C-alpha positions as CSV (number, residue, x, y, z in Angstrom):
1,M,113.1,95.8,41.6
2,N,115.1,95.6,44.8
3,D,113.3,94.3,47.7
4,P,112.8,97.4,50.4
5,L,113.5,94.7,53.2
6,S,116.8,93.7,52.1
7,H,118.4,97.0,52.7
8,P,121.1,97.0,55.2
9,F,119.2,99.4,57.9
10,V,116.1,97.7,57.4
11,E,117.6,94.4,58.1
12,D,119.5,95.7,61.1
13,L,116.3,97.1,62.1
14,T,114.5,93.9,61.8
15,A,117.1,91.9,63.7
16,C,116.7,94.4,66.6
17,L,113.0,94.2,66.6
18,R,113.5,90.1,66.7
19,F,115.7,90.3,69.7
20,Y,114.0,93.1,71.7
21,S,110.2,92.4,70.9
22,R,107.8,89.4,70.1
23,L,106.3,90.8,67.3
24,N,105.7,88.5,64.4
25,L,108.6,89.2,62.1
26,P,109.9,86.8,59.4
27,A,112.6,84.9,60.4
28,A,116.6,85.7,59.6
29,P,118.0,84.1,56.2
30,N,120.7,82.5,58.2
31,G,118.7,81.7,61.3
32,A,120.3,83.7,63.8
33,V,118.4,86.1,65.9
34,M,121.1,89.2,65.6
35,A,124.1,88.2,63.4
36,D,126.1,91.1,64.0
37,F,124.8,93.0,67.5
38,G,127.7,95.9,67.2
39,K,126.7,97.2,63.8
40,A,122.6,96.3,64.1
41,L,122.5,98.4,67.0
42,R,122.4,101.6,65.1
43,A,118.9,100.6,64.3
44,L,118.0,100.2,68.1
45,P,116.8,103.3,68.8
46,V,114.0,102.9,65.7
47,A,113.3,99.7,67.0
48,G,112.8,101.3,70.4
49,A,110.4,104.0,68.8
50,I,108.6,101.4,67.4
51,I,108.0,99.5,70.8
52,G,107.2,102.6,72.5
53,G,104.6,103.2,69.6
54,A,102.5,100.3,70.4
55,G,102.1,101.4,73.7
56,G,101.0,105.0,72.0
57,A,98.4,103.3,70.1
58,A,96.9,101.5,73.5
59,L,97.0,104.9,75.2
60,F,95.3,106.3,71.7
61,C,92.8,103.4,71.7
62,A,91.8,103.1,75.2
63,R,91.1,106.9,75.5
64,A,89.1,106.9,72.4
65,V,87.1,104.4,73.7
66,G,86.6,106.5,76.7
67,L,88.7,104.6,79.3
68,P,90.0,107.4,82.2
69,I,93.4,108.6,82.0
70,L,94.8,106.1,84.4
71,P,93.2,103.3,83.2
72,A,94.5,104.3,79.6
73,A,97.9,104.4,81.0
74,I,97.7,101.2,82.6
75,C,96.8,99.8,79.2
76,A,99.3,101.4,77.2
77,V,102.0,100.2,79.9
78,A,100.6,96.4,79.5
79,A,100.8,96.6,76.0
80,L,104.8,97.6,76.3
81,V,105.0,94.6,78.4
82,A,103.1,92.4,76.1
83,V,105.1,93.3,72.7
84,T,108.5,93.1,74.4
85,G,107.4,89.8,76.2
86,A,108.4,91.2,79.9
87,L,112.2,91.0,78.6
88,H,113.6,93.8,80.4
89,E,111.1,93.7,83.5
90,D,112.4,90.2,83.8
91,G,116.1,91.5,84.0
92,L,115.2,94.4,86.5
93,A,113.2,91.6,88.8
94,D,116.2,89.3,88.6
95,V,118.8,92.0,89.2
96,A,117.0,93.2,92.1
97,D,116.9,89.9,93.9
98,G,120.4,89.1,92.9
99,F,121.8,92.4,94.5
100,G,119.2,92.5,97.4
101,G,119.2,88.9,98.4
102,G,122.9,87.7,97.8
103,A,125.5,88.0,100.5
104,T,128.6,87.2,97.9
105,R,129.1,87.8,94.2
106,E,128.9,84.1,93.5
107,K,125.9,84.2,95.4
108,K,124.1,87.0,93.4
109,L,124.8,85.6,90.0
110,E,123.5,82.5,91.3
111,I,120.1,83.7,92.4
112,M,119.9,86.0,89.3
113,R,119.9,82.7,87.5
114,D,117.3,81.5,89.0
115,S,113.5,81.8,87.3
116,R,111.8,82.2,90.6
117,L,110.9,85.9,91.6
118,G,111.8,87.2,95.2
119,S,110.6,89.4,97.7
120,Y,113.1,92.4,95.9
121,G,112.3,91.4,92.4
122,A,108.4,91.8,93.1
123,I,108.8,94.8,94.9
124,A,110.9,96.5,92.4
125,L,108.7,95.5,89.5
126,A,105.9,96.7,91.4
127,L,107.6,100.2,91.8
128,A,108.8,100.2,88.7
129,L,105.5,99.5,87.0
130,M,103.6,102.5,89.1
131,L,106.4,104.9,88.4
132,R,106.1,104.5,84.7
133,V,102.0,104.4,84.6
134,A,101.9,107.2,87.4
135,S,104.2,109.5,85.0
136,L,102.5,108.2,81.6
137,A,99.1,109.4,83.7
138,A,100.4,112.7,84.5
139,L,101.5,113.4,80.7
140,T,98.2,112.5,79.3
141,E,96.5,114.9,81.7
142,R,98.7,117.5,79.9
143,G,98.2,116.1,76.5
144,L,97.2,112.9,74.6
145,G,99.8,113.7,71.8
146,L,102.4,114.8,74.3
147,A,102.0,111.1,76.3
148,I,102.4,109.2,72.8
149,S,105.4,111.3,71.9
150,A,106.4,110.7,75.3
151,L,106.4,106.8,74.7
152,I,108.0,107.1,71.4
153,C,111.2,108.8,72.8
154,A,111.3,107.0,76.0
155,G,111.6,103.5,74.1
156,A,114.4,105.1,71.5
157,V,116.3,106.9,74.2
158,S,116.0,104.2,77.2
159,R,116.8,101.1,74.7
160,T,120.0,103.3,73.5
161,A,120.9,104.0,77.2
162,G,120.7,100.4,77.9
163,L,123.7,99.7,75.8
164,L,126.0,101.8,78.7
165,P,127.1,98.8,80.4
166,L,128.4,97.4,77.1
167,L,130.7,100.5,76.7
168,L,131.5,101.2,80.0
169,S,131.9,97.8,81.9
170,V,133.0,94.0,81.1
171,P,130.7,90.9,81.5
172,A,130.1,89.5,84.9
173,R,130.0,85.7,83.5
174,R,132.2,84.1,81.0
175,D,128.7,82.6,79.6
176,G,125.0,84.0,79.3
177,A,123.3,86.8,77.3
178,G,125.8,89.4,78.5
179,A,129.1,87.9,77.7
180,A,127.6,87.0,74.2
181,M,127.0,90.7,73.3
182,P,130.0,92.4,71.7
183,R,131.2,95.7,72.4
184,P,129.0,98.3,70.1
185,A,130.9,99.6,67.5
186,G,131.9,103.3,67.2
187,D,129.9,104.3,63.9
188,A,126.8,102.5,64.9
189,T,127.0,104.0,68.4
190,R,127.1,107.7,67.0
191,L,124.3,106.7,64.6
192,A,122.2,105.2,67.4
193,L,122.5,108.5,69.4
194,I,121.6,110.7,66.5
195,L,118.4,108.5,65.9
196,A,117.8,108.7,69.7
197,G,117.5,112.4,69.7
198,A,115.7,112.4,66.7
199,A,113.1,110.3,68.1
200,S,112.9,113.0,70.7
201,V,111.9,115.6,68.4
202,P,108.2,115.2,68.5
203,L,108.1,116.6,72.0
204,L,108.9,119.8,71.0
205,F,106.2,120.3,68.6
206,A,103.7,118.4,71.7
207,G,104.7,121.7,73.5
208,L,107.8,120.3,75.6
209,S,111.1,123.1,75.6
210,V,114.3,122.1,74.5
211,S,115.7,122.3,78.0
212,Q,112.7,119.9,79.4
213,V,114.2,117.3,76.6
214,L,117.3,117.3,77.1
215,C,117.1,116.7,80.7
216,A,115.3,113.6,80.0
217,G,117.9,112.7,77.8
218,I,120.6,113.5,80.6
219,A,118.3,111.8,83.0
220,A,118.0,108.5,81.0
221,A,122.2,108.6,80.8
222,L,122.2,109.3,84.1
223,A,120.3,106.1,85.7
224,A,121.7,103.8,83.2
225,F,125.3,104.9,84.4
226,V,124.2,104.5,88.1
227,V,122.8,101.0,87.3
228,T,126.2,100.0,85.6
229,R,128.4,101.4,88.3
230,L,126.1,99.4,90.9
231,A,126.4,96.1,88.8
232,E,130.2,96.5,89.2
233,R,130.2,97.1,92.4
234,Q,127.6,94.2,93.3
235,I,129.0,91.2,90.4
236,G,132.1,92.8,88.9
237,G,130.3,93.6,85.4
238,Y,127.1,93.3,83.4
239,T,124.9,90.5,82.6
240,G,121.6,90.1,80.4
241,D,119.6,91.1,83.3
242,V,121.7,93.8,83.9
243,L,120.8,95.3,80.9
244,G,117.4,94.8,81.0
245,A,117.6,96.7,84.4
246,T,119.5,99.4,82.5
247,Q,116.8,99.8,79.9
248,Q,113.9,100.0,82.7
249,A,115.5,102.5,84.9
250,A,116.3,104.6,81.9
251,E,112.9,104.4,80.6
252,I,111.3,105.6,83.9
253,A,114.3,108.2,84.2
254,V,112.8,109.8,81.0
255,L,109.1,109.5,81.9
256,L,109.6,111.0,85.1
257,A,111.7,113.9,83.4
258,L,109.1,114.5,81.1
259,S,106.3,114.5,83.5
260,A,108.1,117.3,85.8
261,R,106.6,120.4,85.4
């Protein structure tokens, strides 16, 4: 009998989860975290949906034990941070510190590599977390199923949108995580877009209209585009931190768009 874990798509999904999360998964056979990112990203929306589902599970459990909406939303966002090891949040903070505190391109890149948290990074993190918690609380007030579906959709769509710098820009450095990322393959990108759209379908059963769901996707794409162009103006391209900041901006955009009446 064939091992289902050896299926190419499952292998790509596992690779994406290894890269984007702290989930306890088997090590890659060849020891690589993600051998072919350009191909493996086709499974990224599914990985993002699983990560979002972890937040949804935390939200469900928090409400099941009787927590009010706001503390439950905080628990859900905390679960998302824990599952990813604050990977994207760290990128957002570094980008805010670099873009806000550096006077030149070289200084901005130097600050972004500094592991210490500065004022701009702390403020950006605080605002981002507040926006995520507040929008999720608003969605939960309208229905627990809607909020969980929104987390799954945001996880899938934001990580797909977070790849936009790879498609539209160039690495700002010759080394680092950003430079190590190859340009996504065309077929893989198209499948990723289809799967990200599929992750949004549960929102329709949760009571949202097609136009609301489409607006959320457009908001994510616009947020990712703005961060990409801002990075080009500030440092001449993208870094791994920029990719993380792009995901955060896209996730916030999705949650805000879905929470708007």
